[in-house]
N, C-alpha and C positions, 0 to 999 in steps of 0.2 A: 628608446630601450628595450629588453627581452619580455614577454609577457609569458606569466606562471598561465599553463592547466594544471585546473584545479579540479580534485578528485569532487565529480558533480554528487547533487542529492537527488536523486532520480525519483522516487517517492519521501510520500513528508515523514513514512517512519524508518527511514534509510541513515544512518549513523556511520555506517561501516559497509565494505562490500569487495568484490574481488575483481580484480583486473585481470579481465579470462582472456582478453585476445585487441590487437593490435590492431587499425588494417589501414594505418600510416608506419612508416619506418624513417628514419632521420634524414633531412634532406627533402622530405616532402616539402610543395606546394602547395598550403589547403585554405580554404574559403572559408565565411560563416553558413553552417549549414553542412558540411560537408561530415560525412560518418568519417569518428576516426579511432574509435574505441568500441570494442563489448564489451559491459559492465555488469557483471550478476548484483547485483540487489536481496536481502531477504529474500528475495519471490518470485525473482523473475528475471533471464537476460535480456540486457536490453541497449540499447545502441548508443551512443553518447555523437553528440555534433559538435563540430569546431563552431562558436562566436563571435571568433577573431580572424581575421586573414594573416596572411604569413608563413614562413619557415620552418618547417620540424625542427625546429634547433639540436632540439637533447630531451631523451627518451630517461626520464627518473624512473618510473616504478613499472621494472615487470611483469611479462607475460604471465598468468598464475598467478600473483602476487594477492594474497590474503588479507582480509583484516585493514588492507584501505582505510584511513579515515579521512572521510566525508570534509574539504576543501585540501585535503593534501594537495604538494604541487605532484603532477604524471606527469609533467612535462613542462619545455620549454618553448613556445614560438618565440622566430625572428622576425620582427619587423624589415621591408629594402633595406639594402644599407647595412643591416648586421651583420658578423657571420656567429662562428662559435664562441671566437674571443672574450665577443660581450657575453658572453652568457657568465663566464671565471669573474667579471669586474661586478655584474650585478649582486651575483651574492657574495661578496664579500661589504657590501655596501651598508648593510643592515652596522655592521661589526663594526668598519671605520668611524662610523657613523656616531657609535655611541662610545670608540673611547677617544674621539678624540669634539673639542667645542674649537669655536671659533680664535680665541688666544696659543691655541695648541699650534692651530692650525699656521698662524703667524712664527711662531717662533721655531716653526721646521725649516727654515726657510726659503716655500714653497714663493718663487718669484709672478710676475705676468704672467711666460709663458706655462704656467704651473697647470691643469686641466681642473677646470672649477669640479666640487665632489656636487656629482647627480642627487636629485633628488632622492629619499626611499620612498617606494610604492605605496602608496595611498592607503589606508587601511580599512579595513572590512566596512561597508557602509554601514548602520541603524538605524531604523525610523523612531519613532519616537515613543513608542510605543513599548524599543527594545527590540524587538522584532526586528530579525534581518534579513536585507535585505539586497538579493542576489543583481551580482553586477558583475560583468570579468575586468578583469585587475587596468586594460590598456583602458574600458569606458569609464574607472572611477579613478585614476590619473587625471583626463580629464576635465572630467565632472573637479576635481576640484585643481586644476589650472582657473577653469574657466566660474570657483565660485559657484558652482552646479552642489543646489540640494534635492540627492536620489533621494528621499521618498518623496518627491513632486512628482516624479518621473514614472513614464510607465514603460517599462518592457518591452522588447519586438520579440526579441528573443526564445529559444522554450523555454514554457516553465516558467514565465514569463520576466528571463532574463537580461537585464539592460544589457543594452551591449555597444559598442561605438557608435553606431550609427546615430543612437539615440540621445545623444548628451554633443554629437558635434553639431548640431543644429537652435541646440535647443536655449534660452533667454536666461544670463544669470539671475537667481536671487538670493535674497539673504537665507541663511541656511537655520531651520530653528532653533529657537533656543533651545537645549536640551532641560526635559524637568527635573526637579530636586529626585534624588526617589525617595522613597516612601522607609521609611528602618522597616529592616528584617522585620519578620513578623517570628517566632520562637517555632521550631521547626517542632513540626506533629509529630505525635510519639509513633517511629516505627514496628512498623509488624516483626515479633520473635522471628530471627533470622535461623536457618536447619544449620546443622551440623554443616563444618568447612568441606569442603571435598576430600584435601587430606585426612579430614574422622574419618570419615564413610570409607577411606582407602584402607586406610589403618582401621576397623574392624574387619577386613578381608582377607587381611595379611598373612599367606599359606593360604588360602587360595588362590584358583587358577580364576582370571580372567583377561578380556579383554577392555580397556578403555579406548573408548569412542568419543572423534574432535563434534563438540557443536561446531553444526556449519552455523550462516547467520538463518535462514529463516528458522529452524528448530530453539536459536535464544528466543529470538522473536515471539514464536511461541510457546511458548513455558512462561514472557515475561506478559506479552499481552492478556493470557489466558490464566496465570496466576491471581493479575493485575482485575480481571471479570470476573473470577470466581470471588474475592475481600470486598471487592469495592458494588459490584450490583445483586441486589437485594431478588434476588430468585423467587419463584415461588413455579409450584408446577400443576398442568392439568394435563386430566387423561383419559385417552375413549377408545374404546374400538370400535371399527368401523367394516363394516362388510360386505366384503367387493365384489360377490359376483355378479352383479351388474355391468358393476365396469371392466369384468376379468371378459364378460360377453361381448357387450359398445365396442369395447380394445380387437379383437378377435374378428368381430365386422368391421371397422376401417380398418384395417391391418392386411385385411383381403383387398379390398379394394382398395388404399397408395401402391398394393405391392408394383402393376405400374410404373407407378411413379419414385418407386426403388425406398418408399415410406414405411418405414417398421416405430410405432410409436412405442416407447412401454411407461410401467406406470407412472414411476417417475417425472414423467411428461405431465401427465393426467392429475401430480398431487400439486409440483409448479404451478399449471391452469385452476385449481379450486382454491391454492394458497391465494393466488395471485388476485381471482375474484370477490375473495371472504371481505379483502385487505377493501376491496371496493362500495361491500356488502357492511364492511363493518369502519368504517373511516375515524372513523378516533380508537383506529387502534394498527392505522396505518403511520408511525410517529416513529422517531429518533428522541433519545437521553442527549441533550446536549447541555447540557454545563447547569446550567442556573434556566433552562427556558428549554420547553419542548418541539422539536418542530414534528408537525400535523401536515404526509405531505400528499400530493395528489395522485401520483404515477406507485403500480404496483409495482418498486425493483425490489424482485426476490434476491435473495441469495442460493449455490448450493453445493455446499462442500461438496467438495471433490481431493479424494487423497490420491497424493501423491509416492513418489523414495520420499523420502525421509520428515513426508512430509502433509499438509494440506494448503490448498485453496477454498475461497470463496466468493470467486466468481460470480457476477454480475446482470442479470437478465433485465434487463430493461424496458417498461411501458408490457410487462407480460402481459398486463389482463384486458391488449389492443390485436393480440395475437395470438398467431391459427397455435393450435395443435402442433401440427406438421410444424411453421418456424419455430414454437418451442425448442422442440424435439434438434432441429436441425444446429441451433443458433447454441443448442446443449451440448452437446457432442463436439462442435468445433470450438468451443472452449476446452472442456474436458481437454480434449486434445492434445491442444492449447497449453492448457496449464502442465500438463505430464511431461510436456516440453521446454520446460519453464519461460514460456513467450509472450507469455501476456503482459499488457503496458497495463500503470498502475488502472487509469480512468475502466478496466474493464474487472479488476477483484478488488475496489473500496466504495462507498456506496452502500445501498439501496436499505430499508428498515426491518429486514424479516429474514429467514435464511435458513434452510432445509437442510438435516441431512442426515439421508437414507442407508440405514447398514441393514437393512431386511437381507439385499444379497449376499450379506455374508453370514445367513439365517439365523441372528440377533433378533430375537421376538421383543426384545423393549431395552430400550435404555433413556437416560439424564441425559442430555445437548447445554453446554454452557453457554449460556446469551452469546456474540462478539459485539460490543457497545460499535457505535451507540444503536444495532439494529435490536426493536424493543425484547423481541422473541423470535424464539426457532424450537422447528418442529422438529423433532425426534423419528425416524419411521424404523416402525422394526417388519418380522418378516412375517409374507401373508400365509395364514395355515388350517388347513381344515376344523371346523372347530363344531362340536355341537353348539345348540343355541331357540331360543325360545322362539318361534314365530309370532308376528299381528293375532294370527288365528291360536292362539296358545299352544298347538301341534309344536315338538321336538325336531329338530330338522337340521341337519347335517352346510354350515356357512364359511367358506375363504372368510375371516377375520385380519383382520391388520393390527395390531395396537401401538398407537401412538403414541407421543407425549411430546410439551408446549411446554417448553420453559419459559416463562414473564419473566423480563425486569418490573418489578411494582414502581415504579419512580412513573413508568409511564403508562401502564394495565394495571388496573387493578381487578381484582378476582370477579368477577361479573361479565366487566368487559372483556376481560379472554377467554370467560367461559363462551359467551357471548359470537366470536372469533372461530376459537373452534366446533361450535354448531355449525354453524355457517361454512367450513373447512367437509365436515363430516357429512351436512349432506348435499352441496357440489358430486363429493367420491362418490354417495350411494345409489344419486343419481345422478350421474354423469353427461347426461341426454340435455342441462338444464345449462351444463356447461359451452355447449352450441346456440345455444339464441339467444 
C-alpha cells in the first residue's frame, strides 16, 4: 500500500519547518538515500533523503510552505504495482475502519467476492521510556506483521531511522510490556506571562508600525534564551586585558603568513586562549546535564556568528589541538556557511563554552547569556587606548580590551571561574605561550 513520507525532525529542537524546495516531482522513481527535498529548520536549510524506495505518487505539501509540523505527511510513495488510485483508497481506510465493525460489514451484503478491508497503518512506535522511535511507515508495517519490537532494533537510515531493510531480516521477539504510567505530578507554577500580542498592539492604536512575522529561528532564539535567563543561575566575572603584546605578535605572524594567504584575527587568538584555558582548568570544561555534570576532555569552543534575523554558534571541536591558522580557516568556513544557513546540526550543537565578540561593533563591554548546556560564555568588547599603571608604577598608554564571563553557577563556582578567566587573560597577554 502507499507509504506516507513524513516531515522529518532534522534537529533535536525542530518542531516545524519550511518545505523550501522539492528535488523530485510526481512520477519520479526514488531509492533509499536519494535527495528528495530541501527543508528549512529553525537553524539551517538541509537536504532530506528518502528512506524507502518507490515512485512519488503525490506531493501533499507545496514548495515554500511554512510551519509544517514534524511528522506531517508531505508526500506519498507508491510501491511497485501501485497507482495513484491507491492513494485515495489508502487515505479512506482510517475513516472506513472507524465507521464499520465486523457486524456492520456482514449486514452490508458484501459477499466473498468483495475486497477485504486492508489493515490500517501501524501507529508510530514508542520505546519503553516513552521516547519516540523513528521508523519509516513501511518499516513499522512490516514490524507489526512480523511481531517485532522496534525498540529492540537499530536503525541504519538517516539519523538512526529504522528502514525497511532493518526489519526484513530481523527475528520476531515478544514486545516488552508497557510500564504502568506513574501518576502525573502536580504541574509547577508557571512564570507570569507577559501581555498578549493583541494587548500590546492595542497600546499602539493610532501609531504607525510594521508587523514583522517571527520565523522559526527567531522563535527558537526567543524561547531558548528566555528559558536560559530564567533557569540558569548566572553570575559575572569581569577583567581588562592588555593587548599590545598580542597585536605586535599578530602583525609579525600575519606578515610571515602572507604568502600562504592566511590572516589571523584577534578573535582567532581568543578562541585558542579559551581552548587552552579550559585544558589548564579542566574542572571548568564541563556542561550541565540536568541531574549531573559532564566533564569534557576536549576543548570544543562555540563562537557566536550574527546572521540576518538571528545567530548561530558553530562549534570548533578539539580547538586546543589546532594551530591558529587552522582555527582561522575553520572559523571563516563555518561563519560563511552559517550566514547561508548551510550548517549541519552537528556543526552548531555541543561545546562546553562559548565566545561572543561585539568588539568589531565598537561595544566596550556587555553581559552575554549562557547558552545551555554550556557552563559559560565570554563576552568580548573592543580594544581601545587607555592610560594604565605599569609594573614599574609608571603611567603609560596601552590597548585594553574588556571582557565579561557569564557563568552557570551550577557547574562553576566563583573561585573556579576566576581561575578560568585568569588563564584566558594570561594566554592573551602572553600570546607566544599559546604556541609552546
